C-alpha positions, -999 to +999 in steps of 0.1 A: +230+114-204+239+089-179+217+063-162+212+068-127+224+040-106+197+020-087+204+021-047+193-013-032+192-011+005+191-048+019+177-060+050+185-097+058+179-122+092+177-158+092+142-159+079+134-129+056+152-109+029+139-075+022+153-047-007+143-012-004+146+015-034+148+050-016+147+065-050+113+049-060+092+060-035+109+044-006+091+012-018+104-025-014+116-041-042+110-076-029+102-096+004+116-132+004+113-162+025+147-176+029+148-216+029+179-228+030+197-210+000+165-209-015+145-175-018+105-179-021+086-146-026+061-134-003+056-103-024+063-096-063+099-091-063+118-067-090+143-087-107+179-084-096+192-077-132+162-049-137+179-025-161+170+012-156+150+029-131+120+010-122+082+024-118+064+022-086+041-002-099+067-027-108+079-032-071+068-055-045+052-029-022+048+012-021+036+036+006+003+055+000+003+090+011-014+115+021-043+095+006-049+061-010-062+053-041-083+074-062-099+111-056-125+126-077-110+147-105-131+178-091-109+174-059-127+180-025-143+205-002-131+210+034-140+238+057-152+261+029-123+256+006-120+233-023-089+215-032-083+199-064-049+179-066-039+175-101-039+140-122-005+123-115-005+092-132-007+090-172-037+081-187-056+083-151-081+112-146-081+111-113-050+120-088-040+085-071-024+072-043-010+108-031+024+117-043+048+101-018+051+071-041+064+093-067+091+106-046+128+102-038+130+096-001+160+101+021+180+074+042+179+087+079+194+052+092+202+020+078+213-013+099+213-047+089+175-056+099+161-018+101+159+012+076+143+048+082+136+065+055+122+104+056+105+128+029+099+164+030+068+179+011+070+213+023+057+230-010+034+202-019-002+213-028-028+210-015-011+189+011+020+198+026+037+171+047+067+156+063+067+115+066+090+087+079+089+053+069+105+027+087+111-010+077+122-036+107+128-072+103+118-089+134+123-129+134+096-141+107+084-105+104+088-074+083+072-046+104+063-016+082+056+020+103+046+051+084+042+084+098+029+116+083+030+152+097+010+181+085+036+205+075+008+230+059-009+262+074-045+246+077-061+216+087-066+189+062-078+151+062-051+128+058-050+090+050-022+061+048-020+028+034+004+004+016+002-011-016+018-046-021+018-068-048+015-105-043+024-131-070+003-163-082-034-152-080-044-187-092-024-205-066-034-183-036-062-187-008-071-154+010-087-152+044-099-118+053-130-110+067-151-078+063-187-062+068-194-048+036-180-035+001-183-004-019-194-008-054-179+014-081-189+030-112-171+033-146-147+058-132-139+035-104-149+058-079-176+042-052-211+046-057-228+024-031-219+005+000-234-031+001-232-066+017-204-086-002-216-108-026-207-144-018-179-147-045-162-121-028-165-134+010-132-144+025-142-151+059-126-185+055-096-194+030-109-189-005-096-190-039-096-153-058-121-142-082-106-145-117-132-123-134-115-096-121-121-072-087-108-036-077-130-028-047-126-015-015-140-035+016-150-021+049-153-032+085-120-052+083-108-063+116-071-058+107-060-096+102-057-113+067-038-143+055-028-155+023-017-189+015+001-208-015-004-243-008+014-251-040+044-230-032+044-241+005+047-207+023+017-180+036+019-144+046-001-131+074-009-092+073-019-076+104-026-038+105-043-010+125-064+000+098-100-008+090-102-012+055-085-033+027-085-028-013-086-061-032-072-057-068-072-088-090-067-077-125-079-101-150-053-120-170-021-111-147+002-129-124-003-107-097-027-093-074-028-068-047-042-067-012-038-032+002-041-021+040-056+011+041-073+035+070-099+048+044-123+038+016-115+050-020-125+089-026-133+090+012-127+129+009-159+129-012-180+105+009-205+118+037-184+121+069-149+114+051-147+082+067-118+068+078-098+099+073-078+118+099-079+158+101-044+168+110-040+204+123-007+220+113+022+199+132+000+171+139+008+136+131-009+104+119+008+068+125+000+035+112+017+000+114+014-029+093+031-062+099+039-088+070+045-121+086+060-153+066+049-188+073+061-222+059+034-247+051 
């Protein structure tokens, strides 16, 4: 059986180069700052000579919908009905990141500096939806706009987010203020919200913890900045979301700063914080701007 041809759609202006893979969750293959003939990665890039079809987790970024991160394996209850999404990643007992990241998106429009993708999950369970994902280069920034519409027959709580992968955690300085952090149990689901430990505070530019972190931070003001002084670049992140997930795996050369609009397992937390209940036909929109800087 022939190997599928990987479609890479490029967006380029004088400052940035982005590549999008509609077949692989509509994700980004790369986001590079253009410094003359040099390409300086702002997000972890998929090699240009990559052979075969990559997994979404090998990309620079992929969309999270109709929810972000893990949900309890027992699902969630809403308006007297229990919904149980199935696990969707090998070795992971929890359903994770919704399912849009595992789908092939359709190209609705493609220009030199903009790309619009669409996705129809009419028969998905329990979340039937349609979605639109738009990437736009505007000077030194990549603007990502994500929209989901409830295509089901009943109201359900939806959430959105993005899952970027950044390079060089040892050389990075993160600035991202937040109010509290959710501590997790062995199943990586949140147990309790507490004040942020000193080593996880990023009110001022700070190095990343090298002993690992995989937690959701609450009360984010929507602005963050990651600087790599040794590489001479920085990436500012601005999103209309109140949470971020920081994932710094031990011994890896990547880390994640994920803007999301709800905490992990929000469907099972009191009040379902951050989630938006969408009636049939209603929509939810979120916007995130990744702005490159030279140091």
